[in-house]
C-alpha positions, -999 to +999 in steps of 0.1 A: +119+702-734+142+682-721+145+644-722+143+645-683+115+668-684+097+648-710+099+616-691+088+634-656+058+647-675+048+616-691+054+595-655+030+619-640+005+618-668+005+578-661+001+580-625-025+607-628-046+582-652-039+551-630-052+570-596-083+581-614-091+548-632-089+532-596-108+560-578-138+548-559-157+578-564-163+566-600-175+535-595-212+529-593-233+521-560-262+498-560-289+529-564-268+537-598-252+567-584-213+576-577-211+566-542-198+592-510-164+581-505-157+606-475-141+587-449-155+588-414-131+600-385-113+572-370-128+579-340-165+575-351-190+601-355-206+631-332-242+637-329-243+666-350-224+649-377-250+619-377-280+646-379-261+665-406-261+633-425-296+623-420-309+659-427-285+659-461-306+629-473-340+643-464-349+627-429-357+646-398-331+644-370-337+657-334-306+654-312-308+652-274-287+628-251-298+597-232-293+589-195-257+584-198-252+617-215-244+604-249-261+616-279-296+602-287-313+607-322-350+607-327-360+602-366-384+583-389-384+565-421-412+545-442-437+560-418-418+545-386-404+565-357-371+554-345-342+564-323-305+563-331-285+554-297-249+560-297-221+537-281-186+534-276-182+568-269-154+590-264-168+619-242-134+641-244-135+640-286-177+638-282-172+609-309-185+574-306-177+544-325-211+523-331-247+533-337-277+514-327-310+520-348-339+510-326-378+510-332-406+496-304-445+493-313-464+495-286-495+471-294-530+463-281-523+427-281-487+419-274-466+391-294-449+360-281-413+358-279-420+327-303-429+353-332-396+372-326-375+339-327-392+331-363-382+369-373-346+365-361-344+330-377-356+340-411-338+375-411-298+383-407-294+417-400-321+431-378-326+415-342-362+415-326-375+410-291-405+414-270-405+435-237-427+423-205-457+435-220-453+417-252-443+449-275-418+443-301-386+461-305-362+458-335-324+467-336-294+473-360-260+478-348-234+497-372-200+506-368-189+539-376-151+537-369-118+539-388-120+529-424-156+535-428-172+559-455-203+576-457-209+556-484-210+524-463-233+542-439-257+551-467-258+514-474-265+503-439-292+529-436-309+514-467-308+480-450-325+493-418-350+511-438-360+486-461-362+458-432-379+483-412-410+482-437-404+443-438-407+442-400-436+462-395-457+441-421-443+411-399-462+424-369-492+434-385-484+473-376 
């Protein structure tokens, strides 16, 4: 082997080792498993992509459209039904840059706005409000555009599912 070939081989091996050492897929997420580093399309996600992501994780996902023609998904987690609304959609690409997880609860006796203020003051991620009948709603907004990964979306969904359980306890559901 020539000296030039040996130098090239050594440099290639060193570069390969440094890339492997820096690969996020080898890192552990907070669940003790390697995170999914698949990058989400910079234009956001389509309805079928979100359905596939939910179903791969073992959740039900029924796709329809909202009144504006944007995707809408019905799902459930922790025994609570919820919807996923799509925002900032590009109709030509069928991609949306934001999702909103939303759940509403039809109570026999409605709650007062003060109760939701108590929730909102003490909890950072999920915003809550009551409708005109005093029924509580809770929402969580997520960006799914440029630079996001499925691992990041998995983490956001973990926040939603853990906090929805807290919220149902808070409202005595």
